[in-house]
N, C-alpha and C positions, 0 to 999 in steps of 0.2 A: 432264742439267740440273745447273748448278753454282752459280749465284750468285743472291742475292735478286733477284726480279723488279723491274726498275726502276720507280720511280713515273712513269717517262716515259709519255707520253700513250698512251692506249688507241688513238688513231688510228694511231700508228706500228705497234702490234701488230696492229691490224686489217689494215693494208696488208701486213705480213709474212705473216699467215695467208692472205690472199687470194692472194698470189703463190705461196706454198708449195703451196697447194691447186691452183693452176694447174699447177705442175710435177708434183705427185703425180697429178693427173688424166691428164696426158700419159704419165707412166710406166705407169700402169694400162692406158691404151689400147694402148700399144705391147706391153706384156707379154701382154695378151689376144690381140692380133693375131699375135704370134709364138709363142703358147702357152708362155710362160716363167712358171713359178710364182714367186710372191713372197709375202711377208707383211709388213704393217707391224709395227713392233717397238718395244719399250720404251715410252716415254711416248706415242708415237703410237698404239700399240695400246690403252693405257689411255684415251687421248682418244676413240678410236673406240667403245670399250665403254661408258665412263662418261658421255661428253659428246656422242657422235655427231659428233665433230669434235675440234678441238684442246682439250687442257687449256687453260683460259682464259689462263694466264700463260706458256704454253710458246711457244718461238720457233724450233722446228726440226721436222723429220720424218725418221724413220728407216725404212728398208726392208731386209728380210733376204732373202737368196737363198743356196741351197746353192752351193758352189764351181762345179759344172758349169753351173748355171743362170746364175750371175754371169758366167762367162767367155763363155757364149753371148750374154747380154745385151750385154756390151761389144763383141762382134764384130758382132752383127746389128742392134742398136738404132739406131746412128747413121744408117743409111740410111732408117729409118722415122720418126725424130723430125721434128716440125715444125721449120722453120728457126730459130725463135726460141730453141730449146733446145740445150744442149751438155752433153757428158759430160767432166768434168775429172778427171784422175788423173795419176799420175806418168808414164803412158804418153803423155799428150797435152800436159801443161803442165810446163815445165822446173822451175819453183819450187814445185810442188805439195807440201805438207808432210804429207800424210795417207796411210795405208796403203790406204784404200778409195777409192771413186769418189763424186763429187758430180755430180748432175744439176742444172744451173744455168740461170739466166736472165741471159745477158750484158746489160750495160748497167745492171744493178742492183748494189747493194752491201749486204751484211749482215755487217759485220765485228764480231765479238765482242771483248770486252776481251782474251781470251787470245790473239787473233791480230792485235792492233793493230800489232805490230811485224813481222809476217810480210811477206815479199816477195810472197806470193800474196794478192791483194786479192779477198776472197771475195764472189761474187755471191749472190743469193738461191738457196737450194739445198734439195735432198733428198739425204740421205746414203744410199748403197747399200752395204750391208755383206755380205761373204761369210761363211759359216760353213764351217769345214774339219773334215774327219774327224780324230778323236782316237783314240789307242790306249786299250785297256782297262787297260793298266798305269799306275797313278797316277804312278809315278816318271817314266816316259817322257812323260806329259802335263805334269808340272811342268817338265821340261826344255824341252819345246816352248814353254811359257808364258814361261819365263825368256828364251829366245832371241828370241821374238817381241817381248817387252817391250823388250829392249835395242835391237833394230833399229828398232822403232817410235818409241822416244823419240829416237834419233839422227836419224831421218828428220824428226821435228818440229823438233828443234833445228837442223837444216840450214837451215830456213826462217826461224827467229827466234832471236836470242841470249837473249831474256828471256821465258820462258813466264809466263803469268799465274798468280799464286800466291794461294791463299786461306788465311787463318788463320795464316800463318807469322809468327813474331816478326821484328823488324827484323834482328837478327844472323843468324838463319837465312836470311832472304830475301837478305841481302847475300852470304852464303856460297854459296847456291844460284845466284844470278845470276853470281857470279864463275866458278863451275864451268861453267854453261851458256854463258856468253859465251866462255870459253876453248874449249869444245867446238865452238861455232858457228864461230869464226874459225879454229880448227885445221882443221876440215873444209873451210872455204873455201880455206885455204892449200894443203891437199892436193888441192884440186879434186875432192872427193868430192861426188857429185851425189845428189839425191833418188832418181833412177832407179836408181842403183847400190845405195843402201840398200834400196829397194823389192825389188830382186832378192834381197837377203839375207833380208828379212822373208818374202818369198814362199817361199824355200827352207825356212825354218823351219816355216811354217804349212801348207805343202802336202806335207809329208813323207809323209803317209798318204793322199794324194789318190786313189791307185789301189788302196788296200787296203780291202776291205770292213770297216767298223767299225759299231758299234751307235749311236755318238753323234757329234755335231759340236759345235764351240764357236766363239764369236766372239772371235777373237784381237785384234780392234781394241780390246777393253776392257782395262783395267788388270789385272783378275783374271778370265781366261776361265772359270775353274771355276764362277763364278756365272752363266754364260751358256751352259750346255750344253743342247742340244736333240736330239731324235731326229726323223727324217724323219716319223714317224707323228704327232708332236706338231705339226708344221708343216702337213702336207698330207694330203688336199686342203684348201686354205685356204677360208675362208668369206667370202662377200660381207657387207659391213657398211656402213651409211651413214657418211659422213665429210664434214662441212660440206655442200656441194651436189654431192658426187660419191659414188661407191661405191668402196671399197677392199677388199683381201683381208686378213683377220686369221688368225692361226694356228688350226688346227682345235682344238687343246687350249689356247686362249688363257687360259682361267681358271686351269688348272694352271700354265702358264708364268708368268703374271703374279703369281700368289700365291707361287710359288717365288722370284721376283725381288724382289717388293715387299710381300709380306704382304697385308693387307686393302686392296687397291688401289681398292676402291669407296668407301672413306672418304676424304673430302678431307683432306689434311694441314693442320696448323696453318699460319697465315699466314706465320710465320717460315721455314717449310720450302717455301713455294711459290716455287721457284727457276727461273731460266732462265740464259742465257749472258751476261747483262748486255751489251747491244749497245754498241759503241763508235761505230759509224757505220751508219746506215740510209739508203739512197737507193733509192727506188722507180723512179728513172730514167724511161724512157718509159711506164711503167705507172701513174704517179701518177694520171692522169685515169681510166684504166680501173678502178683500185681503187675510186674514188668511185662508179662505176656497177656494180661487181660485185654480182651477186644473191646476197646472203646469206652468202657466204664470209667467214670471219673475224669474224663477230659474236661478241662476248664472251658467254659463258654461265656461270652459276654452277653 
């Protein structure tokens, strides 16, 4: 969550919540059918525990899987998904600018400010994030983090020349945009593709995939050290109500959320109630369905 929640109409947010819940419910159904463990993550986990649904101002959902479960989901889930859903990643979408996978509703749009210039037009989505084995040696972990950060940032810049910036001064913003625009068009000139950058990122983060290690980390984050977990903290995950469905939360959700957020049960002050500041929301063919959806997306304090 990155930007102040827009004063934009609660009706838009209600529609976003309803459609994300629809995606999350299908993901949960398929994971249970295939016996693939997962757990909701970050603000989605806080929402499940504190609100039994979305944090009222939030506008996305995150799901976490271990690398082996993530790869099995990508291989087996497409054949089990209902026809209205799709998995987007660099493996399936040429201009996809992220290191992870999005489960999406084609025909809708949920384009945040940071992606308004991206060639990938983002549908309503749930992010599916892998966690990868990390070495016990802190120096080796830091080296992994640096390599993953580099390839991940280049992958994003391959899709857009102007990332969305918060709080930067005008001179700093101009300097950053000059550098990112040069990087974007330089990669275009060299015909570097998101898929090629994804392979570099994968090589960095999957280095210890077949080495037994005690901990795993989410390398999709800017600072993976803040998002380290053990398998015992994740699984077996617990069922918890979320809007009008049931989702899985990490077994040690309280310890994980306190580690990442402090007193997560306390509502933050209003100025810290942030989301991704939507640039474009389009419910597409689901606009009428959202009006009739039973309970999903109702704002709660």
